[in-house]
N, C-alpha and C positions, 0 to 999 in steps of 0.2 A: 717583629709578631704584630704589632701595630696596625702594619700596612697590611698584612694578609687579612686581618679583623676588617679591616676597613675597605679593603677590596671585594670581601663577603658581604657585607653591609650594601656597597654600592651595586652589585650583581643582584642580590634579591630584590631590592628598593628598583631598578631598571626592570627588571622581570615583571615585578609589580604594576607599573605603570604600562609597560606594553602588554600586558593582559587585560588591563583595564580599556585599555583604547581599542579593543579589536571588536569590530561592529557583530552584533548578534547575528546569528544564522536565521535564514527566512522561516516561518514555520510553514511546513509542508502541507499542503492543501489535501483534501480527499474528496473523491465523488462518490457518491452513492447510487447505483443504478439496479433496478429491480427490473430483471429479465421475465417474459412470460416463455415458457419452456414447452417440451410435450414429454416430460418426466409423468410416471405413472406408478414407478413403484419404487421399495427402498435401495433396489442395486442400482436405479437411474441415479438415485439421489447419492448413492456412494461413490459411484463412477466419478458425478462433479466434485464431490468434497475430497475426492484423490487426485484430482486434476487441475480443477480449475485455480486455487490456491498457489499453484506454482507458477502460474504466469507471470512474465515479469510486472511489478506494479502491484498485484492484488494484493490489499491487506487482511480482508474477510470476506468469507462465504457463508450465505447463508440459505438452506435447503428448504423448502417447505413442499411437499409431496401433495399436499392436498387442494391447495391453490394452484399447484405447477409452477411456481414461480422461485425464482432464484435472486437473492439480493446480493450485489458484489459490492464491497468497499475497494476503492482503487484510487493511486496516484496518477492524475490525468495527463503528469510530462513524461511517464512510462508507459500508458497504455491508453486504449480508447475502448468505445462501446464496439466499434466494428471488429478490433482485435478480438475482443472476447466473443463475440459471435461466431468467429472463425475458430476460438479455441472450443467453443461447445459443438460446432461442426465434427472436429478431428474427434470427439467421442462419439459422434453420432446421435447428438441432440439439438433438435432445433431450437432456437433462441432468438428471441428479439427484444429490444428494449420496451418497456413499458412505457406507453406516452405519458408524459408529465403533466401534471394538472396545472 
C-alpha cells in the first residue's frame, strides 16, 4: 500500500514539474484593416457580414454603410489584404485597403 501511495505522489509531482517547464504559447497577433468599399445599402452590408467573417483567419468585421467602409480584424498568419479583397470580389463588392496614415 505504501508503494502505491509513493508511486502516486511521485507521478503527481512529476506531472507538476513537466507542466511548469512548458513554454507559454506566443500571443497571436491581429491586424486591423479598414477597406473602402462600394456598399450603399443594408443589403450589401448584410452580404458582407454573412460572408467575410467566414474567411480563413478573420476574427471580426464591422460595416459602416454611411462611410462605405468595412473594418476587418484578422490573423496575418492565415490571410492578408489581397485575399480579403478577392473575398469581397466574390460577393461582387469592390474593396481596397484604406491608406495608412
